[in-house]
Each structure stands twice: as C-alpha cells, then as structure tokens.
N, C-alpha and C positions, 0 to 999 in steps of 0.2 A: 550676085547670088552666091550664097555659101554652099560649098560642096564638101562632103565628107565621104571618105572611102572607108567602108567597113571591112576589117580584116578578121581572120579567124581567131586570133589571140584576144583582141580587145573586146569583141562582142558588140552587141547592139546597144547596151547601156552606156558604154564608154563613147560610142559614136554619137548617141543622142546628147550626151553631156557636152561633148566638144562642139556639136552643131549649135546648141543653145548659146555657148560661150562665143562662138564665132559670129552668130547673128547679133548678139548683144554688142560686140565690138564694132560691127559694121553699122549699127544703128537701125537695123531693120525693124526691131520691136518698137522703137521710139517713133519711127515714121508711120507705122501702122496705127499707133495710138493717136498721133496727130491727125491722121486722115479719117478717123472714125466720125468726127463731127466737123462741120464747117466753122471756121473761125474767121471773123471779119478782119480785113486788113488793118483796121485801126486797133483792134485788140492785139493782133500780132505785133504791131509796132510798139504798143504800150508794154507788152510782155518783154520784148527785146530791150527796151530802155531800162526796165527794172532789173533784168538780168545783167546788163552792162554796168548799172550802178553798183550792184553788189560785187561784181567782179573787180571793179576799180577799188571798192572799199577793202577787199581782201588784199590787194597788192600793197596798199599803204599801211 
C-alpha cells in the first residue's frame, strides 16, 4: 500500500501527484484494471504468450 506524508510546504496537490506516481510504479492501477472483469485462464495464457513473443522480438 502506498503511503504519502503531507507536509506544510508541499501541500495537497504535490502529495496527490506523488501518490499517483507511487501507485503507478507499484502496479496498483494495473491490478485494479485486471480485476474488473473475469478473464478465463486460457485467455490469460494466450495473452502471456503474445506478450512473451513481442518481448523476444524486441531483444533480437
């Protein structure tokens, strides 16, 4: 869980910006998007294979 301390100088706007960035880095937003709808295991496996194929294509 991302925690941000709000200090007097930075203000609320800066704290919100840093909170969003920290959540993005930790992958909280992506996991929420993934859990909105159920995806079948076969679809997950197929998506992982496609992602792996493109990652290998980038390396070479």
